[in-house]
C-alpha positions in Angstrom: 93.7 127.3 79.2 94.8 124.8 81.7 96.2 121.3 80.9 94.4 118.3 82.3 97.1 117.6 85.0 96.6 121.3 86.5 92.9 120.6 86.7 93.2 117.5 88.5 95.4 119.1 91.1 93.1 122.2 91.5 89.8 119.9 91.9 91.9 118.3 95.2 92.5 121.6 96.3 90.1 124.2 94.7 91.0 128.0 95.2 89.7 129.7 92.0 86.6 128.1 89.9 86.3 130.2 86.7 89.9 128.9 85.2 88.8 125.5 85.8 85.2 126.0 84.3 86.9 127.8 81.3 88.9 125.1 80.5 86.7 122.1 80.9 83.8 123.8 78.6 82.6 122.0 75.8 85.0 122.0 72.8 87.8 122.7 74.8 91.5 121.2 73.9 91.4 118.8 77.0 88.6 116.8 75.5 90.4 116.0 72.3 93.1 113.7 73.7 91.2 112.7 77.2 91.8 109.0 77.9 89.3 106.8 79.4 91.0 106.5 83.1 91.7 110.4 83.1 88.1 110.9 82.3 87.0 108.6 85.2 90.1 110.3 87.3 88.1 113.7 86.5 84.7 112.7 87.4 85.7 110.8 90.8 87.5 114.0 91.7 84.5 116.1 91.1 82.1 113.8 92.8 84.5 113.9 95.9 84.1 117.6 95.9 80.6 117.4 96.3 80.6 115.0 99.4 83.0 117.5 101.1 81.7 119.1 104.5 82.9 122.4 103.3 80.1 124.4 101.6 82.5 126.0 99.4 84.1 122.7 98.1 80.9 121.1 97.7 79.8 124.6 95.5 82.8 124.3 93.7 82.1 120.7 92.9 78.4 121.6 91.8 79.7 124.1 89.3 82.2 121.6 87.7 79.3 118.9 87.3 77.3 121.5 85.7 79.9 121.6 82.8 80.6 118.5 82.7 76.7 117.6 81.9 77.5 118.9 78.5 79.7 116.1 77.7 77.6 113.4 76.5 80.4 110.5 77.3 80.7 111.4 80.5 76.3 111.5 81.1 76.0 108.1 79.2 78.6 106.7 81.5 78.4 108.4 84.9 75.0 110.2 84.5 73.4 107.9 87.0 75.9 108.9 89.7 75.8 112.3 89.2 72.0 112.9 89.3 72.3 110.9 92.6 74.7 113.0 94.3 73.0 116.0 93.4 69.8 115.1 94.4 71.2 113.8 98.0 72.8 117.4 98.2 69.3 118.9 97.4 67.9 116.7 100.3 70.3 117.8 102.7 69.6 121.3 102.5 67.8 122.9 105.2 66.5 126.7 106.1 70.1 127.7 107.1 71.5 126.9 103.7 72.9 129.9 101.8 70.6 130.8 98.8 73.6 131.4 96.6 74.5 127.2 97.3 70.8 126.3 96.8 70.4 128.2 93.9 73.3 126.9 92.3 72.5 123.5 93.3 68.9 123.6 91.8 70.1 125.3 88.5 72.5 122.3 88.0 70.0 119.9 88.5 67.8 121.5 85.8 70.7 122.0 83.4 71.4 118.1 83.9 67.8 117.3 83.2 67.6 119.7 80.3 71.0 118.0 78.6 69.2 114.8 79.1 65.7 115.7 77.6 65.1 114.9 74.0 67.6 111.9 73.9 65.6 108.7 73.9 67.6 106.0 75.6 69.0 108.6 78.3 65.5 110.0 79.1 64.4 106.3 79.6 67.6 105.2 81.7 68.2 108.4 83.7 65.7 111.1 83.7 62.0 109.2 84.0 63.3 107.5 86.7 64.6 110.2 88.8 61.5 112.8 88.0 59.5 112.0 90.6 62.1 112.2 93.1 63.0 115.7 91.7 59.6 117.1 91.8 58.8 116.0 95.3 62.3 117.8 96.5 61.3 120.7 94.6 57.9 120.8 96.3 59.5 119.7 99.8 61.8 122.7 99.7 59.3 124.8 98.5 59.1 127.1 101.3 63.1 128.2 101.2 62.4 130.1 98.1 58.7 129.9 96.6 58.9 132.2 93.3 62.1 130.5 92.4 61.3 127.0 93.1 57.6 127.6 91.1 59.7 128.9 88.0 61.8 125.8 87.8 58.9 123.6 88.3 57.0 125.2 85.1 59.0 123.4 82.4 58.6 120.0 84.1 54.4 120.5 84.1 54.8 121.3 80.3 57.1 119.1 79.5 56.2 116.1 81.7 52.5 116.3 82.5 51.8 112.9 83.1 54.6 112.2 85.4 53.7 115.7 87.3 50.0 114.7 87.7 50.1 113.1 90.8 51.7 116.4 92.5 49.2 119.0 91.1 47.0 119.4 93.7 50.1 119.6 96.3 51.8 122.4 94.2 48.2 124.2 93.6 47.9 124.4 97.6 51.3 125.3 98.1 51.0 128.2 95.6 47.7 129.3 97.1 49.1 129.4 100.7 52.0 131.8 99.6 49.6 133.9 97.8 47.0 134.4 100.6 49.7 134.9 103.3 50.5 138.4 104.2 53.9 138.6 103.0 53.0 137.9 99.5 52.3 141.7 99.1 56.0 142.5 99.8 57.2 140.3 97.3 58.3 141.9 94.1 56.3 142.0 91.1 58.4 139.6 89.0 58.1 136.8 91.9 54.3 137.6 92.2 53.7 137.0 88.4 56.0 134.0 88.5 53.9 132.0 91.3 50.3 133.2 89.4 51.8 132.1 86.0 53.0 129.1 87.4 49.3 128.7 89.0 47.8 128.8 85.7 49.9 126.0 84.1 48.6 123.4 86.4 45.7 123.0 84.1 48.0 120.9 81.8 48.2 117.9 84.0 44.4 117.4 83.7 43.7 113.8 82.2 40.9 114.8 80.1 39.8 118.2 78.7 42.5 120.6 80.3 40.9 123.4 78.4 37.3 123.0 80.3 39.4 123.3 83.6 41.1 126.4 82.1 38.0 128.0 81.2 36.2 127.4 84.5 39.3 128.6 86.6 39.2 131.8 84.9 35.5 132.3 85.5 35.6 131.6 88.8 38.5 134.2 89.1 36.2 136.8 87.4 33.3 136.0 89.4 35.5 136.5 92.7 36.9 139.8 91.6 33.2 141.1 90.7 32.3 140.1 94.3 35.5 141.7 95.8 34.2 145.0 94.0 30.6 145.0 95.7 32.6 145.6 98.9 33.4 149.0 97.8 29.5 149.6 97.7 29.4 149.5 101.2 31.3 153.0 101.3 30.6 154.6 97.9 27.1 155.5 96.5 27.2 153.0 93.3 23.5 154.1 93.0 24.5 157.7 92.0 26.3 156.2 88.9 24.0 154.4 86.5 26.7 153.1 84.1 28.7 151.6 86.8 25.5 149.7 87.9 25.4 148.4 84.3 28.9 147.1 84.2 28.9 145.5 87.5 25.4 143.8 86.3 27.0 142.3 83.4 30.3 140.5 85.2 29.1 137.1 86.2 29.0 136.5 90.0 31.2 133.4 91.5 29.1 130.6 92.1 27.8 129.6 95.3 30.2 126.6 96.1 33.2 126.7 98.2 35.8 129.5 97.3 39.5 129.1 97.5 39.6 132.7 99.0 38.9 133.5 102.6 36.1 136.3 103.4 37.5 139.8 103.9 37.5 141.3 107.6 37.2 145.2 107.1 36.9 147.3 110.3 36.0 150.7 109.6 37.4 151.7 112.9 40.4 150.1 112.0 42.3 151.8 109.0 44.8 149.1 108.3 42.1 146.6 107.4 41.1 148.7 104.4 44.3 147.7 102.8 43.2 144.0 102.4 40.8 144.9 100.0 43.4 146.3 97.2 45.6 143.2 98.2 42.7 140.9 97.3 42.1 142.7 94.1 45.5 142.5 93.1 46.0 138.9 93.8 43.0 138.2 91.4 44.0 140.8 88.6 47.5 139.1 88.6 46.0 135.6 88.5 43.9 136.5 85.7 46.7 137.8 83.9 48.6 134.8 84.5 45.9 132.7 83.0 45.7 135.0 79.7 49.4 135.4 79.3 50.9 132.0 80.0 51.8 129.7 77.2 49.7 126.4 77.3 49.8 122.9 75.6 46.0 123.3 74.5 43.7 125.9 72.7 42.0 128.1 75.3 39.1 130.5 74.3 39.8 134.2 76.0 36.6 136.0 76.8 38.3 139.1 75.7 35.2 141.5 76.1 34.7 140.3 79.5 38.2 140.9 80.4 38.0 144.3 79.3 34.5 144.9 80.9 36.0 143.9 84.2 38.9 146.6 83.8 36.5 149.2 82.7 34.4 148.6 85.9 37.1 148.7 88.3 38.4 152.1 86.4 35.1 153.4 86.9 34.9 153.1 90.9 36.4 156.7 91.5 35.6 158.8 94.3 35.8 161.6 92.1 32.4 161.1 90.5 31.0 158.7 93.0 30.2 160.3 96.5 31.0 158.5 99.9 28.0 157.5 102.2 26.6 159.5 104.7 28.4 156.9 107.4 31.8 157.7 106.3 32.5 161.1 107.5 36.0 160.9 108.7 38.4 162.6 106.5 41.1 160.2 107.4 38.9 156.9 106.4 37.9 158.9 103.0 41.4 159.4 102.2 42.3 155.6 102.9 39.6 154.6 100.8 40.8 156.9 98.1 44.2 155.4 98.3 42.9 151.6 98.1 41.0 152.8 95.0 44.2 154.1 93.5 46.0 150.7 94.0 42.8 148.8 92.5 43.5 151.3 89.6 47.2 150.4 89.3 46.2 146.6 89.5 43.9 147.2 86.7 46.3 149.3 84.7 48.7 146.5 85.2 46.3 144.3 83.5 45.1 146.6 80.7 49.0 147.3 79.8 49.7 143.5 78.7 46.4 143.1 76.6 47.8 144.9 73.6 51.1 142.6 73.2 48.6 139.4 73.6 45.7 140.3 71.7 46.9 143.1 69.5 44.5 144.3 67.0 41.6 142.5 68.4 41.6 145.4 71.2 41.0 148.2 68.6 37.4 148.4 69.1 37.7 149.3 72.6 40.2 151.8 72.1 38.3 154.6 72.5 36.6 153.6 75.8 39.9 152.9 77.4 41.3 156.1 76.6 38.2 157.9 78.0 38.6 155.8 81.1 42.3 156.6 81.2 41.6 160.6 81.0 39.3 160.4 84.3 42.3 158.9 86.1 44.2 162.0 86.0 43.8 164.6 89.0 41.9 167.4 88.4 41.6 170.6 90.5 38.1 171.9 89.0 38.7 172.6 85.6 42.3 172.3 85.3 44.9 169.7 86.2 45.9 169.4 89.9 49.9 169.4 89.3 50.9 168.5 92.8 48.8 165.5 93.1 50.1 164.5 89.7 53.6 164.9 90.9 52.6 163.1 94.2 51.2 160.1 92.2 54.3 160.3 89.6 54.2 156.1 89.1 50.7 155.9 88.9 50.4 158.7 86.0 53.4 156.7 84.2 51.5 153.6 84.4 48.5 155.5 82.8 51.0 156.8 80.0 52.4 153.5 79.6 49.1 152.0 78.9 48.4 154.6 76.3 51.5 154.3 74.8 50.8 150.2 74.5 47.5 150.8 73.3 48.1 153.5 70.4 50.7 151.6 69.2 48.2 149.3 67.4 47.0 151.6 64.8 49.4 153.8 62.7 47.0 156.7 62.6 44.4 157.8 65.5 42.1 160.8 64.5 40.4 161.9 67.7 42.7 163.6 69.6 40.8 165.4 72.3 40.9 162.4 74.2 44.4 162.7 74.8 44.7 166.3 75.9 44.7 165.7 79.5 46.9 163.0 79.3 49.7 165.0 77.4 49.3 168.0 79.8 49.8 165.3 82.4 52.9 163.9 81.1 54.5 167.0 80.5 53.8 168.0 84.3 55.6 165.2 85.7 58.8 166.0 83.9 58.8 169.6 84.8 61.6 171.1 87.4 60.5 170.6 90.8 61.6 172.5 93.9 61.0 171.7 97.7 58.2 173.3 99.5 59.2 176.1 101.0 58.3 176.6 104.8 56.9 179.9 106.0 58.6 181.3 108.9 56.6 183.7 110.8 58.5 187.2 111.8 58.2 188.3 115.2 57.1 191.8 115.5 58.1 192.1 119.2 60.8 194.4 119.8 61.5 193.5 123.3 64.8 191.9 124.0 65.8 193.2 120.3 69.4 192.4 120.2 68.3 188.7 121.3 65.7 188.6 118.7 67.7 190.0 116.0 70.2 187.4 116.4 67.7 184.3 116.0 66.4 185.9 113.0 69.7 186.3 111.4 70.5 182.8 111.8 67.2 181.9 110.6 67.8 183.9 107.3 70.9 182.1 106.3 69.5 179.0 104.7 66.6 181.3 103.1 69.5 183.5 101.4 70.9 180.0 99.9 67.5 179.5 98.4 67.1 182.8 97.0 70.4 183.2 95.5 70.9 179.3 94.2 67.4 178.3 93.6 68.7 175.9 90.9 70.5 173.5 93.4 67.5 172.9 95.4 65.3 171.5 92.5 64.5 167.9 92.8 65.5 165.8 89.7 63.3 164.0 87.7 64.0 160.0 87.7 65.4 158.4 84.5 62.6 155.9 84.6 60.0 158.5 84.2 61.8 160.3 81.7 62.5 157.3 79.6 58.5 156.3 80.1 57.3 160.1 78.8 59.6 159.5 76.0 58.2 156.7 74.5 54.9 158.0 75.3 55.7 161.2 73.0 57.4 159.2 70.5 54.1 156.9 70.2 51.7 159.7 69.9 53.7 162.1 68.1 53.7 159.7 65.2 50.1 158.9 64.9 47.8 161.6 66.5 47.7 165.4 65.3 47.7 166.9 68.6 46.3 170.4 69.2 48.8 173.3 68.9 49.2 174.0 72.6 49.9 170.3 73.3 52.1 170.1 70.1 54.5 173.1 71.2 54.7 171.4 74.8 55.8 168.0 73.1 58.3 169.6 70.9 60.1 172.1 73.6 60.2 169.0 76.2 62.0 166.8 73.1 64.6 169.8 72.1 65.3 170.5 75.9 66.0 167.0 76.6 68.1 166.6 73.4 70.1 169.9 74.5 70.4 168.7 78.1 71.8 165.1 76.8 74.4 166.7 74.5 75.6 168.8 77.4 76.1 166.3 79.8 78.1 163.7 77.6 81.5 163.8 77.0 81.3 163.2 73.3 78.3 165.9 72.8 76.3 163.4 71.3 72.5 162.8 71.4 71.3 159.1 72.6 69.7 157.3 69.7 66.2 157.4 71.3 66.2 161.1 71.5 67.6 161.4 68.1 64.9 159.2 66.7 62.3 161.2 68.7 63.9 164.7 67.0 63.6 163.2 63.7 60.0 162.1 64.2 59.0 165.7 65.3 60.2 167.2 62.2 58.6 164.7 59.9 55.2 164.9 61.8 54.5 168.5 62.5 50.8 168.2 62.8 48.7 171.5 62.6 51.9 173.9 63.0 53.0 176.1 60.0 56.2 176.8 61.5 58.9 173.9 61.5 61.5 173.1 64.1 63.9 171.9 61.6 66.6 174.7 62.2 66.6 174.1 65.5 66.7 170.3 65.4 69.6 170.5 62.5 71.5 172.8 64.9 71.4 169.6 67.5 71.7 166.6 65.0 74.5 168.2 62.4 75.6 164.9 61.4 72.2 163.5 60.7 71.7 162.4 56.7 67.8 162.3 57.0 68.1 166.1 58.0 70.7 166.9 55.8 68.3 166.3 53.0 66.0 168.9 54.3 68.3 171.4 54.8 70.2 171.0 51.2 68.0 169.1 48.9 69.8 166.9 46.4 68.2 166.4 43.3 69.4 163.3 41.2 71.9 164.1 38.3 70.7 164.9 34.7 71.2 161.7 32.4 73.4 162.5 29.4 72.4 161.0 26.2 75.3 158.9 24.6 77.1 160.3 21.4 75.5 157.9 19.1 72.3 159.4 19.8 73.1 162.7 19.3 74.9 161.8 15.8 71.5 160.0 15.0 69.4 163.2 15.8 71.4 165.4 13.9 71.5 163.0 10.8 67.5 163.1 11.1 67.5 166.9 11.4 70.0 167.6 8.4 67.3 165.0 6.3 64.4 167.1 7.5 66.1 170.2 6.4 66.9 168.7 3.0 63.5 168.1 2.5 62.3 171.5 3.4 64.6 173.0 1.2 64.4 170.6 -1.7 60.9 172.0 -2.9 61.3 175.6 -3.9 57.8 177.6 -4.7 57.8 179.8 -8.0 55.7 183.0 -7.9 54.4 183.6 -11.5 52.7 187.1 -10.6 54.4 190.5 -9.7 51.2 191.4 -7.7 51.2 188.0 -5.6 47.7 187.2 -7.1 48.5 183.8 -7.6 51.3 181.5 -6.1 52.4 178.2 -7.9 53.9 175.1 -6.3 56.3 173.2 -7.9 56.3 169.7 -7.2 59.4 167.8 -5.8 59.0 165.3 -8.9 60.7 167.6 -11.3 63.9 167.0 -9.5 63.7 163.6 -10.5 62.5 164.4 -14.4 65.1 167.1 -14.8 68.2 166.1 -12.4 70.6 167.9 -15.4 68.6 171.1 -16.2 68.4 174.1 -14.3 65.5 176.7 -14.6 65.6 180.3 -14.6 62.9 182.6 -14.2 63.2 185.4 -16.6 60.8 188.5 -16.1 59.9 190.1 -19.6 59.9 193.7 -19.2 56.8 194.9 -21.4 55.1 192.9 -24.0 52.8 195.0 -26.2 50.6 193.9 -28.8 49.2 196.1 -32.0 46.5 193.9 -32.3 44.6 190.9 -30.5 43.2 190.4 -27.6 45.1 192.1 -24.5 47.7 189.7 -22.7 48.7 190.6 -19.0 52.0 190.4 -17.7 53.1 187.1 -17.0 56.5 185.4 -15.8 57.5 182.4 -17.9 59.6 179.6 -16.9 61.8 178.3 -20.0 63.9 175.5 -19.9 67.0 174.4 -22.0 66.2 173.5 -25.8 69.1 171.0 -25.6 67.4 168.2 -25.0 63.4 167.4 -25.2 61.7 168.5 -22.1 59.0 166.4 -20.4 58.4 168.9 -17.9 54.7 169.6 -17.6 53.5 173.0 -18.8 52.6 175.4 -16.0 50.6 178.2 -17.0 49.1 181.0 -15.0 47.1 183.2 -16.8 45.3 185.9 -15.2 43.6 189.3 -15.8 44.1 192.6 -14.4 40.8 192.4 -12.3 41.7 189.3 -10.6 42.4 190.1 -6.8 42.1 187.0 -4.9 44.4 184.1 -4.8 42.7 180.7 -5.1 42.0 178.8 -2.0 42.5 175.7 -3.3 46.4 175.8 -4.3 47.2 172.4 -5.3 44.4 172.8 -8.4 47.3 175.1 -9.9 49.5 172.1 -10.4 49.0 170.1 -13.5 49.7 166.6 -14.2 53.2 166.2 -16.0 52.9 165.8 -20.1 55.5 164.4 -22.4 54.5 167.1 -25.1 57.0 169.9 -25.5 55.7 173.0 -24.1 54.5 175.7 -26.8 55.9 179.2 -26.7 53.5 181.7 -24.9 53.4 184.1 -27.6 52.0 181.3 -30.4 48.6 182.1 -28.6 48.7 185.6 -29.9 47.5 186.6 -33.3 50.1 186.1 -36.3 49.5 190.0 -37.2 51.2 191.0 -33.9 54.4 193.1 -34.7 56.1 191.7 -31.4 58.6 188.9 -31.8 59.7 186.7 -28.9 63.4 187.0 -29.0 65.6 183.8 -29.0 67.1 183.3 -25.7 69.7 180.6 -25.2 69.8 179.3 -21.5 73.1 178.1 -20.6 73.5 176.2 -17.3 76.9 177.1 -17.2 76.5 181.2 -17.5 74.2 180.8 -14.1 
């Protein structure tokens, strides 16, 4: 952290800009105790740097002003001076100005405007009066860096449409001039997209109904593209493809009014003139993509079905299915037309790639038809894939795979895998190891001048020996971008589609090989996160496979927590009941046992002919008396009726008994036990029980002995 005195001396003789900028950043200790005169001194020193004749000093001062713009007090006091000096520097720029200096100046002006925008007083006093000057200077210097200045003008269009309205047509003319120039085809893709997106935002400056202007511009672009596609009908027999004819009829043509795009000039004798056709298609597709993807301040209605139909029409023009006309006989011309068609397909795929991120679920009804079209773009050799053409058009195939990845990510499961088989095979073909083409050397059979020819032959065989012995050193490695795009395609596919066995095995082999290579080439021996997720997904989604790659994946990802669950299943621990619950259960069990043991059945017949159940109520009636079952050996009567043997329960005679009389008399012929056992139990009675022998005749010689049953003898 530099003190203020050092910063002021550094601004007088600038050397290193980074320490000064870090010391002046917002929240620095320099601003806590700075006085008013010191602040004025700091600003004046910085403005003096921007007035220097040395470009480095001006650049130094511009960067310091960018940091000072974050201080509200400085902008409130000296904001007018800062903006005025920056605009003077921008006005002095010319074609010889270095790009670094020019971009730093424009970036500083935009940062100052952003720091003011939103504050009512400062916006009214500083920004609004200077906006026309800023926009006018940007348009004046537009040719210096069109893409950069277009990206800087877009925020002014959205934030200040009323102020920008007088400059709208001028900016549109400059953008169209840049787009239609021959140099536009050499621009980077990002610069092309910036220009097209900025052109689409100009609809916001319309005074009334900007959405109507947006819709009319989009319709005119669709009609212009349809008219451009008709040019291919001069080389190909569109009449042989009825479906293509129906598609082209559904697309509206451009109106008869004046078009912003000039007519195309194609000479069949000049092969280079054919490439203006894909260039025009690329411009139109990029403009359409800019209109549907750039943010707007109004609600716009997008004809999604028409855009998908337009993409389908471009992809349907394929020389594999539509023959050339008879006038086109030269093979070179045919090959050039095929190349232009591939360029047109690439432009359409670029539009198709961004549609899922914008419209999402609205594209699901078109998914099956889109996948069918993408499958037709894969080069074929009769019934098999043309591997050589697939490798030669690697970037085009990767673009096709990107479209599939973005589209299939909209769903969680896709049932129809037949339309993706060819795409999977093409993806696996472009990641295979490649070897350079072998040159065939013809061996001479002439033996004349043998020594001379044998020497030449030996010299020619030297490089061939290396190819045969170290062929792996001549393999061409696949680019990292291609591998990453194929991995994304495989990851999206394997989690949503049940692939056939052959394709699933290819995918698993590719994933395992890439993981092994990645772990081998890293110092720590670890697998990148993307490949780890891909391996886990391959295990979790086996498809129709009956075998699992779990052992192989576990050997690669040894520390993965998810896979460890599959290797060593861990069940939750068994919950142990608390001790109190066990004690309660033990008490309940004891009570149940006491209830079961409390009622003892009494059997009165030796032959078990009948059973008698003693009610548990007797324990309440006779709590102190105990009964004993006594078996009488024999009771023989001399006269009277015959009495069977019986078991008699006798109770103690110490106190009157209230036990009910329980008597069971059965003849010797009884052989069955009564089914209803409770009927044997009689109601208790309070009368004393009579002895069993009282029922016999008094003439009997048998006398019942008096038995004293004492409870203590038991």
